[in-house]
Every structure is written in C-alpha cells, then in structure tokens.
C-alpha positions in Angstrom: -3.9 -30.7 -7.8 -3.7 -27.9 -5.2 -2.6 -24.5 -6.5 0.5 -22.9 -5.0 -0.5 -19.9 -2.8 2.4 -17.5 -2.0 0.1 -15.6 0.4 -3.1 -17.3 1.8 -6.4 -16.0 0.6 -7.6 -15.3 4.2 -4.5 -13.1 5.1 -5.7 -10.0 7.0 -2.6 -8.3 8.3 -3.1 -4.8 9.7 -0.7 -2.7 7.6 -2.5 0.6 8.2 -1.7 0.7 11.9 2.0 1.1 11.2 1.4 4.5 9.6 2.1 6.1 12.9 5.6 4.7 12.7 6.3 4.7 8.9 5.3 8.4 8.4 7.7 9.8 11.0 10.5 7.5 10.0 10.1 8.3 6.3 9.9 12.0 7.0 13.1 11.9 9.1 14.9 9.9 6.4 13.8 12.2 3.7 15.1 15.3 5.6 18.4 13.4 6.2 18.6 12.6 2.4 18.1 16.2 1.4 20.7 17.4 3.9 23.2 14.8 2.6 22.5 16.0 -1.0 23.3 19.6 -0.2 26.2 19.1 2.2 27.8 15.8 1.2 26.9 15.8 -2.5 26.9 13.2 -5.2 29.8 11.5 -6.9 29.2 12.7 -10.4 30.5 10.4 -13.1 32.3 11.3 -16.3 29.0 12.1 -18.1 28.4 15.1 -15.7 32.0 16.1 -14.8 33.5 15.9 -18.2 36.4 13.7 -19.4 37.6 11.8 -22.4 35.9 9.1 -24.4 38.0 6.6 -26.3 36.6 4.0 -28.6 39.0 1.2 -29.3 38.9 -2.2 -31.1 41.1 -5.1 -30.1 43.1 -6.6 -33.0 42.9 -10.1 -31.5 39.2 -10.2 -32.1 38.1 -10.3 -28.4 38.8 -7.6 -25.9 39.9 -8.8 -22.4 38.2 -6.3 -20.2 39.7 -7.5 -16.9 43.2 -7.2 -18.3 42.5 -3.8 -19.8 41.1 -2.5 -16.5 44.2 -3.7 -14.6 46.4 -2.0 -17.2 44.5 1.3 -16.9 44.4 1.1 -13.1 48.2 1.4 -12.9 48.2 4.7 -14.9 46.8 6.8 -12.0 44.2 8.5 -14.1 41.4 8.6 -11.5 38.0 7.2 -12.4 38.2 5.0 -15.5 35.3 3.1 -16.9 35.3 0.4 -19.6 32.2 -0.8 -21.5 31.9 -3.4 -24.2 29.5 -2.7 -27.0 28.8 -4.0 -30.4 31.2 -6.8 -31.3 33.4 -8.5 -28.6 36.3 -6.5 -29.8 34.8 -3.1 -29.3 35.4 -1.3 -26.0 34.4 2.3 -24.9 36.9 3.8 -22.4 35.9 6.8 -20.3 38.6 8.8 -18.5 37.7 11.3 -15.8 38.4 15.0 -16.2 42.1 15.5 -15.4 43.2 18.5 -13.4 45.2 20.8 -15.6 43.0 21.6 -18.5 43.3 20.4 -22.1 47.0 19.6 -21.8 46.3 17.2 -19.0 43.5 15.5 -21.0 45.9 15.0 -23.9 48.6 13.7 -21.6 46.1 11.1 -20.3 45.3 10.0 -23.9 49.0 9.6 -24.6 49.4 7.4 -21.5 46.5 5.1 -22.6 48.0 4.9 -26.1 51.4 4.0 -24.7 49.9 1.4 -22.3 48.0 -0.5 -25.0 50.5 0.1 -27.8 49.6 -1.6 -31.1 47.2 -4.2 -29.5 44.2 -2.0 -30.3 42.9 0.3 -33.0 41.9 3.8 -31.8 38.7 4.5 -33.7 37.5 7.6 -31.9 38.8 10.0 -29.2 36.5 12.8 -27.9 36.9 15.2 -25.0 33.7 16.1 -23.1 34.1 19.5 -21.4 32.4 20.7 -18.3 29.9 22.8 -20.3 28.7 19.8 -22.3 28.4 17.7 -19.1 26.5 20.4 -17.4 24.0 20.4 -20.3 23.6 16.7 -19.9 22.8 17.0 -16.2 20.3 19.8 -16.9 18.6 17.9 -19.6 18.4 14.8 -17.5 16.9 16.7 -14.6 14.3 18.3 -17.0 13.5 14.9 -18.4 12.8 13.5 -14.9 10.6 16.6 -14.1 8.5 16.1 -17.2 8.2 12.4 -16.4 6.8 13.3 -12.9 4.4 15.8 -14.4 3.2 13.3 -16.9 2.6 10.7 -14.2 0.6 13.3 -12.2 -1.6 14.1 -15.2 -2.2 10.4 -15.9 -3.2 9.6 -12.4 -5.4 12.7 -12.2 -7.5 11.4 -15.1 -7.3 7.7 -14.1 -8.3 8.2 -10.4 -9.4 11.1 -8.2 -7.1 13.9 -7.4 -6.4 12.4 -3.9 -5.0 9.3 -5.5 -2.8 11.3 -7.9 -1.4 13.4 -5.0 -0.8 10.3 -2.9 1.1 8.6 -5.7 3.2 11.7 -6.3 4.1 12.0 -2.7 5.1 8.3 -2.7 7.2 8.7 -5.8 9.0 11.7 -4.6 9.7 9.8 -1.4 11.3 7.1 -3.4 13.5 9.5 -5.4 14.6 11.5 -2.4 15.6 8.4 -0.4 17.4 6.9 -3.5 19.4 10.1 -4.0 20.3 10.0 -0.3 21.5 6.4 -0.7 23.7 7.5 -3.6 25.1 10.3 -1.6 26.0 8.0 1.3 27.6 5.3 -0.8 29.2 7.7 -3.3 28.5 5.5 -6.2 28.8 7.1 -9.6 25.9 9.4 -10.6 25.8 9.4 -14.4 23.4 9.0 -17.2 22.7 5.4 -16.2 21.7 6.7 -12.8 19.1 8.9 -14.4 17.8 5.9 -16.2 17.7 4.0 -12.9 15.7 6.8 -11.2 13.2 6.9 -14.1 12.9 3.1 -13.9 12.3 3.3 -10.1 9.5 5.9 -10.8 7.8 3.6 -13.3 8.1 0.5 -11.1 6.9 2.2 -7.9 4.0 3.8 -9.9 3.0 0.4 -11.3 2.9 -1.2 -7.9 1.0 1.8 -6.4 -1.6 1.8 -9.2 -2.3 -1.9 -8.7 -3.2 -1.2 -5.1 -5.0 2.0 -5.9 -7.2 0.2 -8.5 -8.2 -2.4 -5.9 -9.0 0.4 -3.4 -11.2 2.1 -5.9 -13.0 -1.2 -6.6 -13.5 -1.8 -2.9 -14.9 1.8 -2.4 -17.6 1.0 -5.0 -18.4 -2.4 -3.6 -18.4 -1.7 0.2 -20.1 1.6 0.9 -20.1 1.4 4.7 -16.8 -0.3 5.4 -14.4 1.9 7.5 -11.5 3.2 5.5 -8.7 1.6 7.5 -10.3 -1.8 7.1 -10.9 -1.2 3.4 -7.3 -0.2 2.8 -6.0 -3.3 4.7 -8.2 -5.6 2.7 -7.0 -4.0 -0.6 -3.4 -4.4 0.3 -3.8 -8.0 1.5 -5.7 -8.9 -1.6 -2.8 -7.7 -3.9 0.0 -9.0 -1.6 0.5 -12.2 -3.5 1.1 -10.3 -6.7 3.5 -7.9 -5.0 5.5 -10.7 -3.4 5.9 -12.6 -6.7 6.9 -9.4 -8.6 9.4 -8.2 -6.0 11.1 -11.6 -5.6 11.6 -12.1 -9.4 12.9 -8.5 -9.8 15.2 -8.9 -6.8 16.7 -12.1 -8.2 17.3 -10.5 -11.6 18.9 -7.4 -10.1 21.0 -9.5 -7.7 22.4 -11.5 -10.6 23.3 -8.2 -12.4 24.8 -6.7 -9.3 27.1 -9.7 -8.7 28.0 -10.7 -12.3 27.2 -7.6 -14.3 30.6 -6.0 -13.8 31.7 -2.5 -13.1 30.1 -0.9 -16.2 26.5 -1.3 -14.8 27.3 -1.4 -11.1 25.9 2.0 -10.3 22.7 1.2 -12.2 22.0 -2.1 -10.6 22.9 -0.9 -7.1 20.5 2.1 -7.4 17.8 -0.2 -8.8 18.3 -2.7 -6.0 17.9 -0.1 -3.4 15.1 1.9 -5.1 12.9 -0.9 -6.4 13.4 -3.7 -3.9 13.8 -1.8 -0.6 12.2 1.6 -1.0 9.6 0.9 -3.7 8.1 -2.1 -1.9 8.0 -0.3 1.4 6.5 2.9 -0.1 3.6 1.2 -1.9 2.3 -0.5 1.2 3.2 1.8 4.1 3.2 5.3 2.5 1.0 5.4 -0.7 -2.0 3.6 0.8 -2.2 5.0 4.3 -1.8 8.6 3.1 -5.2 8.3 1.5 -6.7 8.5 5.0 -5.3 12.0 5.4 -6.3 13.1 1.9 -10.0 12.5 2.6 -10.6 9.5 0.4 -13.9 7.8 1.2 -15.5 10.7 3.2 -17.7 11.8 0.3 -18.9 8.3 -0.2 -20.1 8.1 3.4 -21.7 11.5 3.3 -23.6 10.6 0.2 -24.7 7.3 1.8 -26.1 9.2 4.8 -27.9 11.7 2.6 -29.4 9.0 0.4 -30.5 6.9 3.5 -32.2 9.9 5.1 -33.8 11.3 1.9 -37.0 9.2 2.1 -37.7 9.8 5.8 -40.1 12.6 6.9 -38.6 15.3 9.2 -38.9 14.6 12.9 -40.3 18.0 13.7 -43.3 17.8 11.3 -45.0 14.4 11.7 -47.4 13.3 9.0 -51.0 14.3 9.8 -53.7 11.7 9.7 -56.2 12.0 6.7 -59.4 13.9 7.4 -62.6 12.0 7.8 -65.2 12.3 5.1 -68.4 14.1 6.1 -71.7 12.1 5.8 -75.0 13.6 4.8 -77.7 13.3 7.3 
C-alpha cells in the first residue's frame, strides 16, 4: 500500500529567492500597521473600556441566546456581549460603558431588567470602571512582554543567538501585522484578543523552531553546502508537516468562525489571520531567509577552511630535502 504524500519527497522549491520581495513587502506592511495603530486605533472592548457585567440565569432551564441578543439590540445600549457559561441557563451579559457616568450605567441596568422582566434571575451585577479596565490592559501588555522575553531566552539557549534574534523578529512581525488587521477591521480588542495574540506567538514559534531545528541539523551534516541551498532544503523537508498542521488548524478555526457565535468572533478572526495567513508566511519567507543576513553558517565555512589548510606547509617555505649522510673514506 502506497503512503499518502502531501508534498513529494523530491520537492525542491526555491523559497529563499523570494526574500527580495517578502522583506520589502513585510517592512511596508509593518510600518502601515504601526501608523494605523497610532492614528486609527483599536476598538477596545468592554474589558478595556469599562462597562457593566450582569450574570443572569434563565428560569426556564435553557437560555435562548439569539432571543436575548435581539431583545438587548433594541435597547440602544451600544456594544452588548452575551456569553453562555456553566449550565445552559447561565448567561454573562456585558454592557459597554455608557456616556453619562454612574447614573447612565444604572439606567442601562434598569433597561435590561425591564426588558427581561421575571424570566431570569439576576445573580450578579458589577460595574467595571475605566481605572480597572486600564489596569487590565496594562497587565495584559506586561504579560505579553514577559512572554516574548521568555521566548527569547529559551531560543538563546536552544540555538545560537542568531536563531533567537531571527525568531523574535519573525514573532514581532506577526504581532504587528495582526494588530494592524484588528485596527483595520475594528473588531473588539479585549482579553480574548490578548489570548489570541499569545496563541499566535506560540504557534508561530513552534513552526519556526521546527524549521530552525532542521537547519541546525543540516549545518552539522553538510559543511560545504551554500546557505541559500541549505535553507531551501530545510524548508522543503519540513513542508509536508507544515501543510498538514496549517490545514487542520485552518479547518478548526473556520468552523469556530462560522458557527462559534458572536462571543468568540474576535478571538477566532484574530487567530485565523494571525495563525493561518501571517504565521505560515512568516515562518517560511521571513524567519528562515533572515538567517542569511545574521551570519549563520559563516563561522562553519571559516572553520572548514582553517582545518583544511592546517596540515599543508606554507607556500613561501618549501620543505628542504634531507641532508646526505657522510661516508668514511
């Protein structure tokens, strides 16, 4: 029985030659994403803007989320999020910060109570102010920073410093482009978005480390192979694994994006862009070719030249023939 080959074993596509296109395009897109972040901004969700949290339980035993959403949509309360948790009757309602201070927040709560009436039990009502939401944003940013530093330290010990620097440039490229995507689409940026960015970091790092590990193996095996050819061979040899992983992740995220509902829409949309589009592209066209510019493989060739010339006598001082022994007359 023949084995299924997603990518033929003799595939030898020249990925490295596209670095003259991928690097300028990625640089331009990164600058555009940074400009969008500062001038267009992100659509911060309730977690970072403040608002009201209401935990309710349906008396009928099952909460009809679609009907509850349509009811709240007619109250003109701005951004409203519903999330089912625990039992089928438990629902968490998030109301955006209302203009007008605490009195406006209380008025929004009264509108929700009047809309649902006695059909639900109100188990918890909390108001999240701007100060608390600002602390959440700061802690989320600090957590992402420490994650990036931890990844850098791990790669520094696992590989050489050039590999660690290349992986960090690739990861920052993924994060910057994903934030630019969120700025353009204006999808909610909340705590689930922070989780999505951290997941993108981990996924992109995993794919990059697989290719880097094969590059390190090839560096030890082929001492005289040119670096562009070695990088191409490493990428092609791991291409089958990358295709299978990316296809399965894409199918899972597509199902969540279509059928997951509004509660996880921002998470799945961010993951779909960051993992499938950006992460796959970055591992092949950014993380691997950048090793050429970081000097990976040059020390190996220099050491090879030194070792090959160590046993040869200098050209300027040829070896003298042995002196003839004198014979007694």
